[in-house]
Legacy VTK file of the C-alpha trace (Angstrom):
# vtk DataFile Version 3.0
C-alpha trace
ASCII
DATASET POLYDATA
POINTS 436 float
82.223 134.155 100.832
82.022 130.716 99.282
79.378 128.175 100.182
80.701 124.797 101.380
78.840 121.524 101.600
80.277 120.923 105.057
82.570 122.663 107.497
84.072 120.120 109.882
85.245 121.782 113.075
87.337 120.574 115.986
89.431 121.789 118.918
92.215 119.877 117.166
92.583 119.270 113.429
95.402 116.932 112.400
95.914 117.232 108.635
98.797 114.682 108.739
100.714 116.867 106.309
104.492 116.735 105.922
104.977 118.810 109.073
102.414 116.864 111.119
100.762 120.154 111.979
98.209 120.516 114.737
95.585 123.184 114.041
93.891 124.266 117.247
90.261 125.351 116.879
90.571 124.210 113.276
88.264 123.418 110.410
88.140 121.374 107.230
86.057 122.575 104.285
84.314 119.934 102.181
83.126 120.753 98.696
81.635 117.847 96.765
83.864 114.862 97.432
87.006 116.944 97.984
88.684 118.938 100.703
88.572 122.574 99.607
90.572 124.057 102.478
91.882 123.564 106.009
92.892 126.099 108.628
91.827 127.747 111.824
88.080 128.117 112.213
88.516 131.875 112.390
90.306 131.927 109.012
87.892 129.460 107.417
84.784 131.338 108.625
85.996 134.477 106.869
86.115 132.653 103.505
83.380 129.995 103.691
79.916 129.461 105.061
77.830 126.303 105.272
74.458 125.189 106.535
76.167 122.032 107.782
78.826 122.639 110.431
79.708 119.392 112.205
82.050 118.598 115.066
83.026 121.466 117.359
84.049 121.719 120.991
85.949 118.788 122.531
86.367 117.158 119.143
89.431 116.076 117.126
89.390 115.845 113.326
91.832 113.551 111.539
92.149 111.686 108.243
90.281 108.419 107.988
92.389 105.542 109.278
93.551 102.953 106.747
93.666 99.202 107.297
96.364 97.881 104.955
95.635 94.190 105.431
92.462 92.315 106.150
90.246 89.526 104.930
87.014 91.420 105.488
84.540 88.601 104.919
86.308 86.400 107.480
84.501 88.463 110.101
81.888 85.684 109.992
84.533 83.278 111.330
85.368 85.489 114.307
86.078 83.350 117.390
85.483 80.093 115.529
88.981 78.616 115.987
90.900 80.508 118.641
94.047 79.710 120.623
95.701 77.638 117.881
99.018 77.889 115.974
98.834 79.472 112.508
99.331 76.289 110.473
96.744 74.294 112.429
94.323 77.252 112.536
94.590 77.755 108.771
94.741 74.220 107.403
92.485 72.379 109.852
89.849 75.007 110.575
89.747 78.066 108.309
90.303 76.478 104.896
87.726 73.712 105.585
85.186 76.307 106.771
85.790 78.389 103.653
85.396 75.370 101.393
81.994 74.742 102.922
80.579 78.228 103.260
82.214 80.624 100.803
79.870 82.077 98.169
79.114 85.529 96.739
76.208 85.812 99.193
78.420 84.936 102.181
81.106 87.421 101.106
78.589 90.196 100.464
76.825 89.816 103.810
80.048 89.398 105.786
81.704 92.371 104.063
78.803 94.601 105.115
79.412 93.626 108.745
83.172 94.203 108.393
82.622 97.621 106.815
80.217 98.579 109.593
82.771 97.568 112.206
85.614 99.393 110.467
83.682 102.623 109.962
82.715 102.633 113.619
86.440 102.372 114.398
87.320 105.327 112.153
88.640 103.263 109.227
87.674 104.745 105.859
89.868 102.618 103.546
90.846 98.960 103.724
93.084 96.639 101.724
91.463 93.231 101.281
92.627 89.780 100.208
89.894 87.264 99.517
87.684 85.535 96.978
84.449 86.626 95.264
85.692 90.201 95.372
82.955 91.380 92.989
80.520 90.719 95.827
82.857 92.441 98.261
83.106 95.481 95.994
79.367 95.867 95.734
78.972 95.554 99.499
81.734 98.079 100.245
80.211 100.571 97.823
76.786 100.097 99.378
78.191 100.911 102.824
80.278 103.741 101.366
83.842 102.625 102.108
86.948 103.072 100.050
88.661 99.734 99.418
91.571 98.137 97.613
90.226 94.673 96.868
92.684 91.891 96.131
91.466 88.977 94.041
92.894 85.926 95.793
95.318 83.609 93.963
96.444 80.137 95.091
97.725 77.145 93.162
95.169 74.663 94.432
91.466 74.184 93.880
89.003 75.785 96.277
85.312 76.590 96.139
86.296 79.875 94.453
88.438 78.452 91.646
89.914 75.384 89.979
93.582 76.393 90.135
96.035 79.169 89.352
94.923 79.808 85.762
91.291 80.049 86.807
92.072 82.499 89.629
94.273 84.586 87.326
91.567 84.736 84.677
88.992 85.803 87.261
91.411 88.372 88.658
91.930 89.919 85.230
88.189 90.151 84.679
87.755 91.697 88.132
90.455 94.283 87.395
88.841 95.244 84.089
85.401 95.572 85.674
86.534 97.807 88.552
89.574 99.651 87.184
87.955 103.096 87.013
85.682 102.973 90.039
85.715 106.006 92.336
85.864 104.044 95.597
87.116 100.559 94.680
90.669 99.867 93.503
91.144 96.361 92.072
94.237 94.516 93.203
95.763 91.084 92.706
96.471 89.053 95.828
98.629 85.920 95.624
98.264 84.345 99.045
101.953 83.654 99.693
105.130 82.143 98.294
104.116 78.782 99.773
100.586 78.786 98.289
101.711 80.070 94.857
104.566 78.556 92.867
107.139 80.593 90.901
105.250 80.441 87.594
102.070 81.675 89.265
103.936 84.538 90.941
105.514 85.561 87.617
102.078 85.650 86.000
100.732 87.697 88.909
103.526 90.232 88.377
102.829 90.382 84.633
99.129 90.977 85.268
99.808 93.695 87.853
102.235 95.422 85.496
99.807 95.175 82.573
97.024 96.961 84.453
99.165 98.976 86.904
97.417 97.613 89.993
98.808 96.769 93.451
99.942 93.333 94.589
98.990 92.158 98.078
100.882 89.155 99.512
101.624 87.489 102.863
105.379 87.347 103.468
107.379 85.589 106.185
104.548 85.398 108.683
105.789 82.283 110.490
109.076 80.478 111.016
107.782 77.316 109.319
107.029 79.377 106.190
110.657 80.541 106.013
111.875 76.980 106.575
109.593 75.613 103.834
110.705 78.185 101.260
114.375 77.690 102.118
113.999 73.924 101.797
112.187 74.189 98.483
114.122 76.982 96.772
117.338 77.368 98.769
116.511 80.968 99.667
114.594 82.906 102.272
111.178 84.229 101.116
112.086 87.871 100.386
115.285 86.789 98.572
113.268 84.266 96.587
110.743 86.921 95.521
113.568 89.305 94.647
115.245 86.727 92.427
111.913 86.137 90.646
111.832 89.870 89.787
108.685 90.162 91.877
109.531 93.013 94.253
108.594 96.619 93.466
106.748 99.655 94.818
103.318 98.231 93.948
103.661 95.460 96.533
102.119 95.439 99.991
103.997 92.735 101.900
102.029 91.576 104.910
103.435 90.498 108.302
107.185 90.368 107.488
107.848 88.869 110.921
110.833 86.680 110.063
112.987 88.976 107.921
116.753 89.099 108.262
118.887 92.195 107.597
119.468 91.312 103.948
115.752 90.887 103.320
114.975 94.213 104.986
117.512 95.849 102.678
115.884 94.210 99.643
112.411 95.455 100.583
113.785 98.954 101.184
115.666 98.975 97.889
112.515 98.105 95.955
110.218 100.471 97.914
108.008 97.610 99.050
105.345 98.685 101.558
104.783 96.586 104.673
101.594 95.910 106.636
102.303 95.217 110.298
99.563 93.085 111.911
100.836 92.875 115.460
97.666 91.719 117.235
97.120 88.805 114.846
100.816 87.907 115.050
100.668 87.951 118.838
97.494 85.895 119.008
98.767 83.228 116.604
102.183 83.298 118.298
103.796 84.017 114.935
106.338 86.453 116.375
106.826 90.208 116.191
108.085 91.946 113.048
111.335 93.963 113.229
109.495 97.246 112.691
112.134 99.624 114.138
114.755 98.157 111.804
112.402 98.433 108.832
111.610 102.051 109.647
115.316 102.871 109.966
115.922 101.315 106.547
113.330 103.641 104.983
110.531 101.091 104.536
107.044 102.547 104.895
105.479 100.331 107.530
101.713 100.553 108.010
99.078 98.799 110.128
96.731 95.970 109.262
94.249 94.105 111.397
94.359 90.826 109.468
90.989 89.070 109.405
88.684 89.008 112.413
89.148 85.237 112.548
92.688 85.756 113.834
92.612 89.093 115.649
89.567 89.210 116.612
88.514 92.751 115.732
89.025 95.289 112.958
90.433 98.217 114.899
93.465 100.219 113.773
93.375 102.376 116.916
94.177 99.305 119.009
96.799 98.092 116.506
98.627 101.424 116.833
98.574 101.308 120.615
99.647 97.663 120.867
102.444 98.070 118.309
103.863 101.250 119.792
104.018 99.742 123.284
105.241 96.288 122.255
108.159 97.644 120.234
109.211 99.898 123.111
109.322 96.860 125.398
111.166 94.627 122.932
113.798 97.241 122.105
114.062 98.500 125.688
113.687 101.996 124.236
110.597 104.116 125.054
111.324 106.457 122.142
110.831 103.707 119.542
107.657 104.031 117.440
106.423 107.263 118.999
102.809 108.417 118.742
103.357 110.784 115.808
105.019 108.042 113.772
102.262 105.577 114.645
99.506 107.904 113.411
101.524 108.681 110.282
101.746 104.930 109.617
97.968 104.606 109.995
97.121 107.475 107.637
99.406 109.097 105.062
101.931 106.289 104.733
99.154 103.742 104.375
97.619 105.699 101.504
101.011 105.979 99.804
101.731 102.262 100.185
98.361 101.462 98.561
99.029 103.826 95.652
96.419 106.282 96.971
98.756 109.004 98.205
97.221 111.553 95.865
93.699 110.572 96.903
93.538 110.122 100.671
95.614 109.743 103.845
95.779 113.433 104.799
93.448 116.407 105.112
94.925 118.534 102.350
93.333 120.646 99.640
92.321 118.602 96.602
92.293 115.228 98.344
89.171 113.199 98.931
87.211 114.189 102.020
87.884 111.036 104.049
87.879 112.190 107.649
86.954 111.219 111.165
85.685 113.180 114.159
86.630 111.838 117.585
84.677 112.837 120.691
87.264 113.901 123.276
84.694 114.570 125.965
85.403 111.272 127.723
86.953 110.381 131.105
89.753 108.355 129.479
90.642 111.318 127.240
90.770 113.882 130.049
92.911 115.859 130.730
94.580 116.369 127.363
98.160 117.537 126.923
99.212 115.928 123.625
96.617 115.063 120.976
98.845 112.558 119.179
99.534 110.706 122.418
95.828 110.643 123.259
94.805 109.201 119.889
97.452 106.467 119.898
97.482 105.478 123.575
94.034 106.391 124.904
91.419 106.615 122.157
88.943 103.798 121.582
86.723 102.866 118.663
83.758 104.029 120.735
85.166 107.578 120.601
84.560 107.713 116.833
81.538 109.923 116.383
81.376 111.014 112.739
82.956 109.647 109.556
83.076 111.035 106.018
84.205 109.020 103.009
84.652 110.792 99.687
82.717 113.780 101.020
79.734 111.685 102.051
78.545 111.453 105.641
78.562 107.712 106.343
78.573 107.658 110.146
76.699 110.304 112.106
76.852 110.369 115.910
77.981 106.760 115.807
75.164 105.520 113.577
75.568 104.210 110.037
73.869 106.472 107.479
74.089 104.247 104.393
72.416 100.989 105.440
70.404 99.366 108.219
72.756 98.443 111.078
70.261 96.125 112.723
69.689 94.218 109.481
73.445 93.756 108.975
73.897 92.386 112.501
70.786 90.219 112.212
72.131 88.619 109.008
75.400 87.858 110.789
73.535 86.056 113.561
71.581 84.001 111.027
74.829 82.969 109.304
76.287 81.969 112.675
73.397 79.553 113.200
74.187 77.880 109.858
77.955 77.816 110.324
77.784 76.371 113.811
LINES 1 437
436 0 1 2 3 4 5 6 7 8 9 10 11 12 13 14 15 16 17 18 19 20 21 22 23 24 25 26 27 28 29 30 31 32 33 34 35 36 37 38 39 40 41 42 43 44 45 46 47 48 49 50 51 52 53 54 55 56 57 58 59 60 61 62 63 64 65 66 67 68 69 70 71 72 73 74 75 76 77 78 79 80 81 82 83 84 85 86 87 88 89 90 91 92 93 94 95 96 97 98 99 100 101 102 103 104 105 106 107 108 109 110 111 112 113 114 115 116 117 118 119 120 121 122 123 124 125 126 127 128 129 130 131 132 133 134 135 136 137 138 139 140 141 142 143 144 145 146 147 148 149 150 151 152 153 154 155 156 157 158 159 160 161 162 163 164 165 166 167 168 169 170 171 172 173 174 175 176 177 178 179 180 181 182 183 184 185 186 187 188 189 190 191 192 193 194 195 196 197 198 199 200 201 202 203 204 205 206 207 208 209 210 211 212 213 214 215 216 217 218 219 220 221 222 223 224 225 226 227 228 229 230 231 232 233 234 235 236 237 238 239 240 241 242 243 244 245 246 247 248 249 250 251 252 253 254 255 256 257 258 259 260 261 262 263 264 265 266 267 268 269 270 271 272 273 274 275 276 277 278 279 280 281 282 283 284 285 286 287 288 289 290 291 292 293 294 295 296 297 298 299 300 301 302 303 304 305 306 307 308 309 310 311 312 313 314 315 316 317 318 319 320 321 322 323 324 325 326 327 328 329 330 331 332 333 334 335 336 337 338 339 340 341 342 343 344 345 346 347 348 349 350 351 352 353 354 355 356 357 358 359 360 361 362 363 364 365 366 367 368 369 370 371 372 373 374 375 376 377 378 379 380 381 382 383 384 385 386 387 388 389 390 391 392 393 394 395 396 397 398 399 400 401 402 403 404 405 406 407 408 409 410 411 412 413 414 415 416 417 418 419 420 421 422 423 424 425 426 427 428 429 430 431 432 433 434 435
């Protein structure tokens, strides 16, 4: 018998392996920061023992959910400028607010709140795009989350930088400082093809190739963006990026609402990953991405929340449910984006798109112990016939009971273990008084 640090038990264990297995009365063995084994509880109990057995009856165990696009610190702008079109929302409200309030202190405090919200929704990894990412990295590590943090790049001056060269220099320093961190993956995040010119985008690609880090970029979010790029360069955005030599497997392209068939083929050919942010796209009336077509082409589509200023929450469970149902309605086909595919998009595919496929995204031996326990003992989860269907169509963030990240218990019976929840929320309320 081997001693384990934890044995995580559930009526249902979903490893999200290649076969999308469901292990009934299953268990996951945690040793250090890794998963040592998975299987039925009967099999596991013959090989391992632990003083810490968590989960149990009426519980489901699954990999931590992954949010492939957010602006975490924008959680402090939640509800500040609602019910507006994207261009007006961004240029007349969000950018002015950022120019006034952004600072390392703001980003640190706001990131703590975002991490708290995400953990309570079962998210263990997030992909960020923002400024002052050193502060964000320290905050995420304090809370205990895994994060891919994209140093923001734009061509114009903001409170965070003087212009493209300044942002690029800061991004390179950020990458060097965080390259070998256990939880934080540095990334470079050019805002978009309309906020970064061709020379900036080429330099971004060179920097990403030099350090082998991901690139995180908004792409074809709104019709006006496509029109602007076509007018300026004579090509649609994805074609324009292709002709710059920008597209490859390290890119997470966000939104991808206004792609045509040729652009979908280009993204598929270059193994570009896509982050689908349906609730933000709906709220800003940006449109709905052609996800079924992208999936058919072989593109790995994943889920992002976008920032809480345009969503207004950080909840991948609700993104899955909204996306699965919306695409059924649009395509007039109830088999489109089924529950198993949706959960795959939110776990294993997300990890692969972020370059973390060998680290997280599934509950398999040797991977990091990033896992979530859902409490199924709820009226809205009873009776239960199909666990995948329940998670995608019925589960709520409030059903998340326990969360492990990298083998560490970070949420226990719904309470944060790594920091003071009340202090985090209190700081957010103090910032609101200043911002208002």
